[in-house]
C-alpha positions in Angstrom: 0.5 -14.3 -11.6 -2.5 -12.2 -10.2 -3.2 -11.8 -6.8 -6.0 -13.4 -4.9 -8.9 -11.2 -3.7 -8.8 -13.1 -0.5 -5.3 -12.0 0.3 -6.5 -8.5 -0.8 -9.3 -8.6 1.7 -7.3 -9.8 4.7 -4.7 -6.9 4.0 -7.6 -4.6 3.9 -8.8 -6.1 7.3 -5.4 -6.0 8.8 -5.0 -2.4 8.2 -8.4 -1.1 9.2 -7.2 0.7 12.2 -5.1 3.1 10.1 -8.0 4.7 8.3 -10.5 3.7 5.4 -8.7 1.2 3.5 -10.2 0.6 -0.1 -8.6 -1.3 -3.0 -8.9 -1.0 -6.7 -7.7 -3.8 -9.3 -5.0 -2.7 -11.7 -3.9 -4.7 -14.2 -4.6 -8.0 -12.6 -3.0 -6.8 -9.3 -4.4 -4.1 -6.5 -3.9 -0.5 -5.5 -4.6 -0.1 -1.8 -5.9 3.4 -0.8 -6.0 4.9 2.9 -8.6 7.7 3.1 -8.4 8.0 -0.8 -4.6 8.0 -1.0 -2.8 5.5 -2.6 -0.2 4.2 -0.4 0.6 0.4 -1.4 0.1 -2.2 -3.8 -0.3 -6.1 -3.5 1.4 -7.8 -6.5 1.8 -11.8 -6.7 -0.1 -11.8 -3.2 2.8 -9.9 -1.6 2.3 -6.7 0.2 4.6 -3.7 -1.0 4.2 -0.1 0.6 5.7 3.3 -0.6 9.0 4.1 0.7 8.9 7.2 2.8 11.4 8.8 5.3 9.1 8.2 8.1 8.8 4.6 7.1 12.3 3.9 6.8 12.9 5.4 10.5 10.0 3.2 11.8 10.7 -0.1 10.1 14.5 0.2 8.9 14.7 -3.7 8.5 12.3 -3.7 5.7 13.8 -4.9 2.4 13.2 -3.0 -0.9 12.1 -4.5 -4.1 10.1 -3.4 -7.2 6.6 -4.9 -7.1 6.4 -5.7 -10.9 9.1 -5.2 -13.6 10.1 -1.6 -14.6 8.7 -0.2 -11.1 10.5 1.7 -8.5 11.3 0.2 -5.4 8.8 -0.2 -2.4 9.1 -1.7 1.0 8.3 -5.5 0.8 6.2 -6.3 4.1 6.5 -9.9 4.7 5.2 -10.0 8.0 1.4 -9.3 7.3 0.3 -11.0 10.5 1.7 -7.9 12.6 -1.3 -5.7 12.9 0.1 -3.0 15.2 3.3 -2.6 13.2 1.5 -2.5 9.9 -0.9 0.3 11.2 1.6 2.3 12.5 3.5 2.0 9.1 0.7 2.7 7.0 -0.4 5.8 9.4 3.1 7.1 9.0 3.3 6.6 5.2 -0.1 7.9 4.8 0.9 11.2 6.5 4.1 11.9 4.6 2.6 11.3 1.0 1.1 14.0 -0.9 -2.6 14.5 -1.6 -3.9 13.1 -4.8 -4.4 15.6 -7.5 -8.0 16.5 -8.1 -9.6 14.8 -11.1 -10.2 16.9 -14.2 -13.9 17.3 -15.0 -14.7 15.9 -18.3 -15.6 18.6 -21.2 -19.0 18.2 -22.4 
């Protein structure tokens, strides 16, 4: 089941204090980006954020689950109403993730 754009927009609004939040449709689901760096996915209208050491210290209670078959585990965040906790978790996760690789230019 594909995620609803309304849920994706709600999550982007919830996370807006963590940085510039954008999203991109990927195979019927969505990838979420903070300042151009992918940090989470939304699958089946559920919010999954990449697991980092800082995230584990900040939210040790979060369950881990794969967002889709064959994926590695992410944190499954079920309390999507807690904007303060979400902002802290996203900021901490963003800071720990590597910068995206520069895109290769197409040869002419």
